[in-house]
Backbone as ProteinMPNN parsed JSONL, in Angstrom:
{"seq_chain_A": "MTAARKRPATPKTHKPSKPASRSVESTGNWNPDWESFAMLDPAWTSKVVAVAMTPAVSGALEPKTMELIGVALAASCSRLNAKLLRRHMRRALDLGASRAEITAVLQLVSLEGLTSLCVGAPILVEELAATGRPFASPISTL", "coords_chain_A": {"N_chain_A": [[150.928, 41.827, 90.924], [148.302, 43.833, 89.809], [145.083, 44.665, 91.051], [142.133, 44.133, 89.173], [140.312, 46.802, 87.758], [137.162, 47.643, 88.881], [134.262, 48.065, 87.099], [131.817, 50.59, 87.368], [128.364, 49.939, 87.929], [126.046, 50.284, 85.304], [123.37, 52.418, 85.301], [119.949, 51.477, 84.759], [118.072, 53.325, 83.772], [118.27, 56.796, 83.21], [117.209, 59.754, 84.512], [116.882, 62.979, 83.38], [117.683, 66.131, 84.967], [115.327, 68.528, 86.341], [114.265, 71.318, 84.316], [114.066, 69.678, 82.147], [113.359, 67.004, 82.436], [110.608, 67.034, 82.821], [109.692, 67.736, 80.292], [110.656, 65.591, 78.771], [109.411, 63.43, 80.033], [106.736, 64.11, 79.535], [106.527, 63.836, 76.796], [107.549, 61.367, 76.242], [109.957, 60.942, 75.033], [112.568, 60.212, 75.808], [115.666, 59.088, 74.9], [117.297, 56.085, 74.93], [119.884, 55.942, 73.959], [121.118, 58.182, 74.847], [121.941, 57.723, 77.382], [124.655, 57.115, 78.242], [126.017, 59.552, 77.827], [124.547, 61.165, 79.472], [125.29, 60.173, 81.902], [127.968, 60.95, 81.956], [127.887, 63.769, 81.779], [125.528, 65.087, 83.283], [124.257, 67.608, 83.691], [124.743, 69.138, 81.351], [123.564, 67.433, 79.439], [120.927, 67.504, 80.299], [120.282, 70.162, 79.73], [120.541, 70.215, 76.917], [118.595, 68.35, 76.196], [116.348, 69.695, 77.149], [116.266, 71.897, 75.395], [115.929, 70.532, 72.972], [113.428, 69.42, 73.366], [111.697, 71.534, 73.408], [110.169, 72.322, 71.001], [108.384, 70.158, 70.952], [106.825, 70.392, 73.228], [105.85, 72.945, 73.213], [103.536, 73.453, 71.834], [103.333, 74.717, 69.438], [103.395, 73.255, 67.108], [101.289, 70.675, 65.902], [100.87, 67.474, 67.51], [100.842, 65.267, 65.652], [102.138, 66.389, 63.452], [104.634, 66.869, 64.569], [105.47, 64.214, 64.921], [105.562, 63.36, 62.263], [107.659, 64.931, 61.381], [109.586, 63.803, 62.983], [109.677, 61.273, 61.764], [110.792, 62.018, 59.306], [113.327, 62.989, 60.142], [114.44, 60.697, 61.362], [114.541, 58.991, 59.197], [116.31, 60.184, 57.527], [119.27, 60.257, 55.508], [121.546, 60.968, 56.845], [121.108, 60.266, 59.425], [119.781, 57.851, 59.638], [117.931, 55.677, 61.382], [116.512, 52.901, 62.266], [115.039, 51.906, 64.468], [114.182, 54.248, 65.8], [112.805, 55.403, 63.682], [110.705, 53.579, 63.326], [109.385, 53.975, 65.781], [108.535, 56.687, 65.575], [106.922, 56.482, 63.291], [104.906, 54.745, 64.193], [103.799, 56.293, 66.262], [102.917, 58.488, 64.74], [100.97, 57.246, 63.137], [99.225, 56.423, 65.171], [98.342, 58.912, 65.92], [96.752, 59.618, 63.873], [97.879, 59.944, 61.34], [98.026, 59.339, 57.852], [98.685, 56.594, 55.575], [99.472, 57.68, 53.167], [100.434, 60.224, 53.936], [102.698, 59.574, 55.494], [104.17, 58.176, 53.599], [104.626, 60.253, 51.764], [106.302, 61.888, 53.317], [108.531, 60.194, 53.539], [109.216, 60.069, 50.84], [109.909, 62.746, 50.373], [112.118, 63.055, 52.126], [113.853, 61.296, 50.975], [114.897, 62.698, 48.913], [117.003, 64.029, 49.957], [119.254, 62.53, 49.52], [119.832, 63.137, 46.906], [121.459, 65.285, 46.98], [124.044, 64.342, 47.128], [124.451, 63.528, 44.501], [124.063, 65.965, 43.168], [126.195, 67.469, 44.115], [128.355, 65.772, 43.694], [128.392, 64.982, 40.912], [129.07, 67.321, 39.251], [131.687, 67.686, 40.166], [132.882, 65.304, 39.351], [132.675, 65.616, 36.558], [134.385, 67.857, 36.24], [136.815, 66.746, 37.186], [137.197, 64.637, 35.405], [137.572, 66.126, 33.057], [139.894, 67.515, 33.806], [141.734, 65.485, 33.85], [141.935, 64.884, 31.258], [139.985, 63.253, 30.219], [137.271, 63.782, 29.175], [133.745, 63.214, 29.098], [131.891, 61.735, 26.432], [129.366, 60.869, 25.957], [126.257, 59.982, 27.582], [126.261, 57.481, 30.223], [124.175, 55.653, 30.326], [120.883, 55.365, 28.945], [117.532, 56.114, 29.721]], "CA_chain_A": [[149.826, 41.971, 89.996], [147.325, 44.79, 90.32], [143.688, 44.218, 91.003], [141.377, 44.676, 88.042], [139.392, 47.869, 88.125], [135.764, 47.259, 88.794], [133.442, 49.062, 86.421], [130.571, 50.864, 88.066], [127.162, 49.446, 87.259], [125.343, 51.278, 84.503], [121.965, 52.442, 85.687], [119.014, 51.106, 83.7], [117.544, 54.553, 83.182], [118.723, 58.042, 83.803], [116.234, 60.819, 84.317], [117.555, 64.268, 83.439], [117.176, 67.02, 86.01], [114.254, 69.448, 85.954], [112.933, 71.087, 83.773], [114.082, 68.799, 80.976], [112.678, 65.744, 82.7], [109.167, 67.217, 82.605], [109.479, 67.688, 78.845], [110.915, 64.228, 78.318], [108.352, 62.57, 80.547], [105.462, 64.438, 78.912], [106.523, 63.407, 75.403], [108.028, 59.993, 76.128], [111.036, 60.964, 74.053], [113.913, 59.926, 76.3], [116.347, 58.152, 74.018], [118.289, 55.317, 75.693], [121.234, 56.196, 73.439], [121.661, 59.329, 75.571], [122.292, 57.287, 78.74], [126.08, 57.24, 78.555], [126.417, 60.948, 77.964], [123.87, 61.695, 80.662], [126.117, 59.778, 83.048], [129.202, 61.733, 81.908], [127.621, 65.184, 82.044], [124.073, 65.188, 83.417], [123.762, 68.982, 83.576], [124.755, 69.496, 79.94], [122.564, 66.611, 78.769], [119.621, 68.029, 80.673], [120.065, 71.402, 78.976], [120.35, 69.873, 75.511], [117.285, 67.707, 76.095], [115.342, 70.745, 77.33], [116.194, 72.645, 74.146], [115.392, 69.638, 71.948], [112.03, 69.132, 73.66], [110.885, 72.751, 73.338], [109.118, 72.262, 69.978], [107.4, 69.114, 71.257], [105.942, 70.774, 74.338], [105.418, 74.338, 73.09], [102.209, 73.522, 71.245], [103.377, 75.432, 68.161], [103.079, 72.273, 66.079], [100.43, 69.593, 66.375], [101.636, 66.243, 67.763], [101.015, 64.478, 64.427], [103.166, 67.062, 62.659], [105.916, 66.591, 65.241], [105.855, 62.83, 64.628], [105.955, 63.288, 60.854], [109.014, 65.498, 61.334], [110.42, 62.742, 63.559], [109.857, 60.273, 60.707], [111.751, 62.574, 58.345], [114.669, 63.03, 60.729], [114.929, 59.332, 61.586], [114.76, 58.348, 57.902], [117.309, 60.914, 56.736], [120.475, 59.456, 55.27], [122.591, 61.313, 57.81], [120.757, 59.766, 60.753], [119.038, 56.613, 59.469], [117.795, 54.931, 62.633], [115.289, 52.12, 62.06], [114.274, 51.819, 65.717], [113.559, 55.556, 65.989], [111.865, 55.561, 62.575], [109.533, 52.772, 63.665], [108.693, 54.63, 66.892], [107.848, 57.875, 65.083], [105.85, 56.049, 62.391], [103.815, 54.213, 65.017], [103.145, 57.429, 66.923], [102.199, 59.263, 63.718], [99.771, 56.479, 62.807], [98.335, 56.511, 66.332], [97.805, 60.281, 65.966], [95.875, 59.818, 62.726], [98.566, 60.119, 60.057], [97.66, 58.338, 56.853], [99.782, 55.945, 54.854], [99.915, 58.639, 52.14], [101.236, 61.272, 54.575], [104.011, 59.022, 55.876], [104.875, 57.901, 52.344], [105.081, 61.544, 51.234], [107.451, 62.306, 54.118], [109.663, 59.352, 53.123], [109.614, 60.5, 49.496], [110.606, 64.034, 50.493], [113.426, 62.897, 52.772], [114.743, 60.562, 50.068], [115.548, 63.688, 48.052], [118.244, 64.444, 50.614], [120.332, 61.792, 48.87], [120.165, 63.766, 45.629], [122.535, 66.243, 47.219], [125.29, 63.657, 46.76], [124.535, 63.592, 43.048], [124.194, 67.369, 42.753], [127.544, 67.923, 44.465], [129.359, 64.862, 43.146], [128.446, 64.924, 39.45], [129.904, 68.383, 38.679], [133.087, 67.442, 40.514], [133.346, 64.251, 38.456], [132.858, 66.224, 35.227], [135.605, 68.67, 36.316], [137.986, 65.881, 37.332], [137.39, 63.948, 34.122], [138.158, 67.109, 32.135], [141.248, 67.822, 34.273], [142.623, 64.363, 33.533], [141.897, 64.655, 29.817], [139.019, 62.213, 29.87], [135.89, 64.277, 29.199], [132.791, 62.218, 28.618], [131.311, 62.065, 25.144], [127.934, 60.532, 25.94], [125.808, 59.433, 28.853], [126.543, 56.068, 30.494], [122.992, 54.893, 29.914], [119.667, 56.158, 28.706], [116.334, 55.462, 30.263]], "C_chain_A": [[148.793, 42.914, 90.611], [145.922, 44.227, 90.172], [142.991, 44.89, 89.821], [140.424, 45.747, 88.542], [137.962, 47.388, 87.928], [134.987, 48.401, 88.153], [132.176, 49.322, 87.213], [129.385, 50.355, 87.249], [126.513, 50.593, 86.502], [123.879, 51.27, 84.92], [121.075, 52.109, 84.501], [118.45, 52.335, 83.006], [118.102, 55.738, 83.936], [117.666, 59.077, 83.509], [116.977, 62.134, 84.415], [116.933, 65.132, 84.523], [116.089, 67.918, 85.473], [114.887, 70.663, 85.291], [112.903, 70.114, 82.614], [113.298, 67.524, 81.232], [111.175, 65.876, 82.51], [108.852, 67.123, 81.116], [109.623, 66.271, 78.33], [109.799, 63.309, 78.775], [107.032, 62.847, 79.841], [105.388, 63.964, 77.465], [106.926, 61.95, 75.238], [109.205, 59.868, 75.196], [112.428, 60.747, 74.619], [114.511, 58.834, 75.444], [117.403, 57.407, 74.83], [119.722, 55.51, 75.205], [121.899, 57.369, 74.154], [122.197, 58.945, 76.952], [123.763, 57.554, 79.092], [126.492, 58.686, 78.731], [125.761, 61.591, 79.175], [124.646, 61.329, 81.922], [127.386, 60.624, 83.105], [128.976, 63.194, 82.281], [126.111, 65.405, 82.129], [123.538, 66.607, 83.23], [123.688, 69.407, 82.108], [123.667, 68.735, 79.188], [121.162, 67.127, 79.061], [119.29, 69.296, 79.895], [119.786, 71.111, 77.505], [118.976, 69.244, 75.307], [116.178, 68.754, 76.233], [115.169, 71.554, 76.047], [115.538, 71.786, 73.061], [113.898, 69.389, 72.138], [111.123, 70.348, 73.505], [109.823, 72.686, 72.241], [108.016, 71.251, 70.31], [106.409, 69.542, 72.321], [105.393, 72.192, 74.215], [103.991, 74.458, 72.572], [102.178, 74.239, 69.908], [103.025, 74.511, 66.992], [102.201, 71.18, 66.688], [101.271, 68.335, 66.569], [101.854, 65.388, 66.515], [102.114, 65.08, 63.561], [104.543, 66.805, 63.258], [106.386, 65.173, 64.925], [106.25, 62.657, 63.167], [107.353, 63.887, 60.652], [109.995, 64.478, 61.915], [110.689, 61.634, 62.558], [110.912, 60.765, 59.726], [113.172, 62.566, 58.898], [115.248, 61.634, 60.896], [115.249, 58.627, 60.275], [115.848, 59.03, 57.08], [118.594, 60.109, 56.624], [121.589, 59.779, 56.256], [122.313, 60.736, 59.193], [120.19, 58.359, 60.736], [119.059, 55.711, 60.711], [116.465, 54.195, 62.573], [114.423, 52.055, 63.316], [113.51, 53.124, 65.97], [112.511, 55.812, 64.904], [110.577, 54.805, 62.864], [108.715, 53.45, 64.759], [107.905, 55.847, 66.408], [106.717, 57.513, 64.11], [104.644, 55.553, 63.188], [103.057, 55.344, 65.699], [102.353, 58.267, 65.925], [100.903, 58.551, 63.331], [98.75, 56.564, 63.945], [97.675, 57.884, 66.436], [96.981, 60.624, 64.723], [96.563, 60.057, 61.397], [98.162, 58.994, 59.111], [98.914, 57.704, 56.251], [100.351, 56.912, 53.823], [100.787, 59.736, 52.746], [102.635, 60.76, 54.919], [104.83, 58.706, 54.629], [105.418, 59.192, 51.736], [106.297, 62.051, 51.991], [108.685, 61.502, 53.702], [110.148, 59.743, 51.725], [110.378, 61.817, 49.55], [112.001, 63.853, 51.076], [114.382, 62.12, 51.872], [115.474, 61.516, 49.131], [116.844, 64.205, 48.658], [119.444, 63.758, 49.962], [120.727, 62.379, 47.527], [121.272, 64.795, 45.774], [123.878, 65.629, 46.846], [125.511, 63.724, 45.262], [124.789, 65.019, 42.581], [125.582, 67.933, 43.053], [128.589, 67.077, 43.737], [129.499, 64.886, 41.64], [129.28, 66.06, 38.827], [131.393, 68.2, 38.997], [133.664, 66.366, 39.613], [133.596, 64.802, 37.055], [134.142, 67.048, 35.2], [136.849, 67.788, 36.375], [138.255, 65.082, 36.07], [138.055, 64.887, 33.119], [139.608, 67.408, 32.513], [142.23, 66.712, 33.95], [142.583, 64.012, 32.047], [140.931, 63.57, 29.383], [137.585, 62.742, 29.927], [134.948, 63.219, 28.634], [132.155, 62.689, 27.326], [129.815, 61.805, 25.122], [127.539, 59.982, 27.309], [126.153, 57.951, 28.989], [125.385, 55.215, 30.014], [121.87, 55.864, 29.619], [118.49, 55.376, 29.243], [115.266, 55.352, 29.234]], "O_chain_A": [[148.457, 42.8, 91.79], [145.634, 43.426, 89.282], [143.233, 46.058, 89.517], [139.813, 45.618, 89.603], [137.628, 46.792, 86.904], [135.046, 49.546, 88.602], [131.53, 48.385, 87.681], [129.421, 50.352, 86.019], [126.439, 51.72, 86.991], [123.226, 50.227, 84.891], [121.413, 52.426, 83.361], [118.365, 52.373, 81.779], [118.367, 55.677, 85.137], [117.272, 59.251, 82.356], [117.638, 62.394, 85.421], [115.801, 64.899, 84.947], [115.945, 68.053, 84.258], [115.995, 71.026, 85.684], [111.826, 69.755, 82.139], [112.637, 67.015, 80.327], [110.527, 64.922, 82.08], [107.863, 66.504, 80.724], [108.802, 65.805, 77.54], [109.296, 62.5, 77.995], [106.277, 61.914, 79.57], [104.295, 63.714, 76.957], [106.668, 61.356, 74.191], [109.436, 58.802, 74.625], [113.404, 61.08, 73.946], [113.917, 57.767, 75.285], [118.317, 58.034, 75.366], [120.67, 55.269, 75.952], [123.116, 57.53, 74.074], [122.837, 59.761, 77.615], [124.061, 58.152, 80.126], [127.224, 59.021, 79.662], [126.347, 62.456, 79.824], [124.658, 62.086, 82.893], [127.835, 60.981, 84.194], [129.772, 63.786, 83.008], [125.488, 65.853, 81.166], [122.461, 66.782, 82.66], [122.684, 69.972, 81.674], [122.932, 69.321, 78.393], [120.313, 67.179, 78.171], [118.156, 69.484, 79.454], [118.885, 71.707, 76.916], [118.276, 69.573, 74.35], [115.181, 68.702, 75.513], [114.043, 71.862, 75.657], [114.686, 72.27, 72.317], [113.181, 69.17, 71.162], [109.901, 70.203, 73.475], [108.66, 72.972, 72.522], [106.85, 71.471, 69.983], [105.262, 69.093, 72.312], [104.56, 72.603, 75.023], [103.313, 75.451, 72.837], [101.115, 74.364, 69.3], [102.427, 74.946, 66.007], [102.364, 70.815, 67.853], [102.27, 68.143, 65.877], [102.94, 64.838, 66.333], [102.931, 64.351, 62.999], [105.505, 66.553, 62.532], [107.574, 64.954, 64.685], [107.167, 61.895, 62.858], [108.131, 63.391, 59.837], [111.101, 64.31, 61.401], [111.8, 61.107, 62.499], [111.819, 60.02, 59.355], [114.112, 62.181, 58.202], [116.422, 61.41, 60.604], [116.125, 57.763, 60.232], [116.262, 58.506, 56.046], [118.957, 59.37, 57.539], [122.479, 58.958, 56.48], [123.201, 60.722, 60.045], [120.134, 57.729, 61.792], [120.066, 55.081, 61.032], [115.411, 54.789, 62.801], [113.198, 52.14, 63.227], [112.328, 53.098, 66.315], [111.452, 56.375, 65.182], [109.483, 55.335, 62.667], [107.488, 53.497, 64.676], [106.746, 56.025, 66.781], [105.673, 58.164, 64.106], [103.503, 55.903, 62.886], [101.826, 55.357, 65.715], [101.243, 58.707, 66.227], [99.856, 59.187, 63.213], [97.558, 56.752, 63.705], [96.576, 58.007, 66.977], [96.565, 61.768, 64.54], [95.889, 60.347, 60.409], [97.98, 57.848, 59.524], [100.029, 58.204, 56.397], [101.564, 56.965, 53.62], [101.777, 60.139, 52.136], [103.632, 61.436, 54.663], [106.039, 58.937, 54.6], [106.547, 59.219, 51.247], [107.226, 62.586, 51.386], [109.764, 62.069, 53.531], [111.35, 59.747, 51.459], [111.379, 61.986, 48.854], [112.963, 64.436, 50.576], [115.598, 62.268, 51.994], [116.542, 61.188, 48.614], [117.687, 64.757, 47.951], [120.523, 64.343, 49.866], [121.839, 62.146, 47.054], [121.944, 65.136, 44.8], [124.751, 66.313, 46.311], [126.631, 63.952, 44.804], [125.624, 65.257, 41.709], [126.08, 68.783, 42.315], [129.58, 67.6, 43.228], [130.616, 64.818, 41.129], [130.115, 65.795, 37.962], [132.251, 68.527, 38.176], [134.8, 66.483, 39.154], [134.613, 64.489, 36.435], [134.912, 66.955, 34.244], [137.833, 68.058, 35.685], [139.411, 64.87, 35.701], [138.986, 64.495, 32.415], [140.46, 67.539, 31.634], [143.425, 66.963, 33.792], [143.12, 62.988, 31.623], [141.057, 63.029, 28.284], [136.763, 62.196, 30.663], [135.339, 62.424, 27.78], [131.909, 63.88, 27.137], [129.079, 62.437, 24.365], [128.394, 59.568, 28.092], [126.317, 57.251, 27.989], [125.583, 54.183, 29.373], [121.916, 57.033, 30.0], [118.464, 54.146, 29.219], [114.188, 54.83, 29.516]]}, "name": "protein", "num_of_chains": 1, "seq": "MTAARKRPATPKTHKPSKPASRSVESTGNWNPDWESFAMLDPAWTSKVVAVAMTPAVSGALEPKTMELIGVALAASCSRLNAKLLRRHMRRALDLGASRAEITAVLQLVSLEGLTSLCVGAPILVEELAATGRPFASPISTL"}
């Protein structure tokens, strides 16, 4: 019988190499979800983090604007991440964002889901016609 392989301990936190670590530390944006990949390829992860942090540390956008963009990205249907959304909302509020501003961002990002309708509906109409079942009237009226 062979001895079971011992898994190496996972470090609690991984700090990327310089210069990315300065950007991450200055913004507080290290994402624990990156830990595993940082262990697999620290150099690549450091480069990606450095690129991702450039807008946050460049000063081109105000911190509140960056957090509102973070709210939009975290709330998007392709990324939906409640923990990240909460973090960006809290930071935006702390930076002076109003309830109306955050609500507007959520309303705008919700339109991303309309793409499914805009792409899917014409395909359904085509497929219904192709199978000899064109629609005669709407399903419902409001």
